[in-house]
C-alpha positions as CSV (number, residue, x, y, z in Angstrom):
1,X,0.0,0.0,0.0
2,X,2.7,2.5,0.9
3,X,4.9,1.6,-2.0
4,X,1.9,1.7,-4.3
5,X,0.8,5.2,-3.2
6,X,4.5,6.4,-3.4
7,X,4.7,5.0,-7.0
8,X,1.5,6.9,-7.9
9,X,3.0,10.2,-6.6
10,X,6.3,9.5,-8.3
11,X,4.5,8.7,-11.6
12,X,2.5,11.9,-11.3
13,X,5.6,14.0,-10.7
14,X,7.4,12.4,-13.7
15,X,4.4,13.1,-15.9
16,X,3.7,16.6,-14.9
17,X,7.4,17.7,-14.5
18,X,9.5,15.7,-17.0
19,X,12.3,18.2,-16.9
20,X,12.9,17.6,-13.1
21,X,14.6,14.2,-13.0
22,X,15.5,13.9,-9.4
23,X,13.1,12.8,-6.7
24,X,14.4,12.1,-3.2
25,X,12.5,9.7,-0.9
26,X,12.3,10.2,2.9
27,X,15.7,11.8,3.2
28,X,17.6,14.5,1.4
29,X,21.3,13.7,1.0
30,X,23.9,16.4,1.7
31,X,24.8,18.2,-1.5
32,X,21.5,17.3,-3.1
33,X,20.8,18.8,-6.6
34,X,18.3,21.4,-7.6
35,X,15.7,21.5,-9.1
36,X,14.3,18.4,-7.5
37,X,11.4,16.9,-5.5
38,X,11.5,15.4,-2.1
39,X,8.6,13.0,-1.1
40,X,8.3,12.2,2.6
41,X,5.9,9.7,4.2
42,X,3.8,11.3,7.0
43,X,1.1,8.9,8.2
44,X,-1.0,5.9,7.1
45,X,-4.2,4.4,8.5
46,X,-6.3,1.4,7.4
47,X,-9.9,0.6,8.4
48,X,-12.2,-2.3,7.7
49,X,-15.1,-1.7,5.4
50,X,-16.4,-5.3,5.2
51,X,-15.2,-8.8,5.2
52,X,-13.6,-8.5,1.7
53,X,-12.6,-4.8,1.6
54,X,-10.6,-2.2,3.6
55,X,-9.8,1.4,3.2
56,X,-6.3,2.9,3.4
57,X,-5.5,6.6,3.9
58,X,-1.9,7.7,3.3
59,X,-0.4,11.2,3.8
60,X,2.7,12.3,2.0
61,X,4.5,15.6,1.9
62,X,5.9,16.8,-1.4
63,X,8.6,19.4,-1.4
64,X,9.9,21.2,-4.5
65,X,13.4,22.6,-4.3
66,X,13.6,25.4,-6.8
67,X,16.5,26.0,-9.2
68,X,20.0,26.4,-7.6
69,X,20.5,29.6,-5.7
70,X,24.2,29.8,-6.6
71,X,23.7,33.2,-8.1
72,X,22.9,34.5,-4.6
73,X,19.3,35.4,-5.5
74,X,16.1,33.8,-4.2
75,X,14.2,31.5,-6.4
76,X,11.7,33.0,-8.8
77,X,8.4,33.3,-7.0
78,X,6.4,33.0,-10.3
79,X,8.1,29.7,-10.9
80,X,7.2,28.5,-7.4
81,X,3.6,29.6,-7.9
82,X,3.5,27.8,-11.2
83,X,4.9,24.6,-9.8
84,X,2.4,24.7,-6.8
85,X,-0.5,25.4,-9.2
86,X,0.5,22.6,-11.6
87,X,1.1,20.1,-8.8
88,X,-2.2,20.9,-7.0
89,X,-4.2,20.7,-10.2
90,X,-2.7,17.3,-11.0
91,X,-3.3,16.0,-7.5
92,X,-6.9,17.1,-7.5
93,X,-7.7,14.4,-10.2
94,X,-7.8,10.8,-9.1
95,X,-4.4,9.2,-9.6
96,X,-4.2,5.7,-11.0
97,X,-1.3,3.3,-11.5
98,X,-0.8,0.2,-13.5
99,X,-1.9,-2.4,-11.0
100,X,-5.5,-1.1,-11.0
101,X,-5.4,0.9,-7.8
102,X,-7.1,4.2,-8.0
103,X,-6.1,6.8,-5.4
104,X,-8.5,9.6,-4.5
105,X,-7.2,12.8,-3.1
106,X,-8.9,13.6,0.2
107,X,-7.0,16.8,0.9
108,X,-4.3,18.8,-0.6
109,X,-2.8,21.8,1.2
110,X,0.3,24.0,1.1
111,X,2.2,26.2,-1.3
112,X,5.3,28.3,-1.6
113,X,7.2,29.0,1.6
114,X,10.6,30.5,1.8
115,X,12.7,29.0,-1.0
116,X,10.6,25.8,-1.5
117,X,7.1,24.7,-2.3
118,X,5.5,22.4,0.4
119,X,2.4,20.4,-0.6
120,X,0.8,17.9,1.8
121,X,-1.5,15.4,0.2
122,X,-3.8,12.7,1.7
123,X,-4.7,9.8,-0.5
124,X,-7.4,7.2,-0.1
125,X,-7.8,3.8,-1.8
126,X,-10.0,0.8,-1.3
127,X,-8.4,-2.6,-1.3
128,X,-9.8,-6.1,-1.7
129,X,-8.7,-8.9,0.6
130,X,-7.7,-12.2,-1.0
131,X,-10.5,-14.8,-0.6
132,X,-9.7,-17.9,1.2
133,X,-9.2,-20.9,-1.0
134,X,-10.1,-24.4,-0.1
135,X,-9.0,-27.8,-1.5
136,X,-11.8,-29.2,-3.5
137,X,-13.0,-32.7,-2.9
138,X,-11.9,-35.0,-5.6
139,X,-13.8,-38.3,-5.4
140,X,-16.4,-39.5,-3.0
141,X,-17.0,-43.2,-2.5
142,X,-20.4,-44.0,-1.1
143,X,-21.5,-47.6,-0.4
144,X,-25.2,-48.0,0.1
145,X,-26.7,-51.2,1.4
146,X,-30.3,-52.0,0.5
147,X,-32.4,-54.2,2.7
148,X,-35.1,-56.2,1.1
């Protein structure tokens, strides 16, 4: 579930921002490269819906690190607003990935702050439990005695 929702977010970032090729997961290494994304796990809960289904809710924080500030100037605020708007618009549609899981966005908050863009997103998906399998009976031998 966590890996699946992470893959959905990574796929969305790759589709919406093909020029940004770096996405860091859960930790940002020293000397990281800009521009890049950072995706961090926040929380996850699951609840039973019925015998065969359950609901998972997962919260992720997505951080956009704007272009390198080596020139000594702050990142372009218009670029930050553009990334925030594009990301929020993409998140507000249901995300789906190849294995058939559809994630619905329950909430999406955040925007530019200082030199980065912070977006917190809560995803929800329904999952089906595997049904129990039983060995089928092969042959039945039945002997019946008749009395006259």
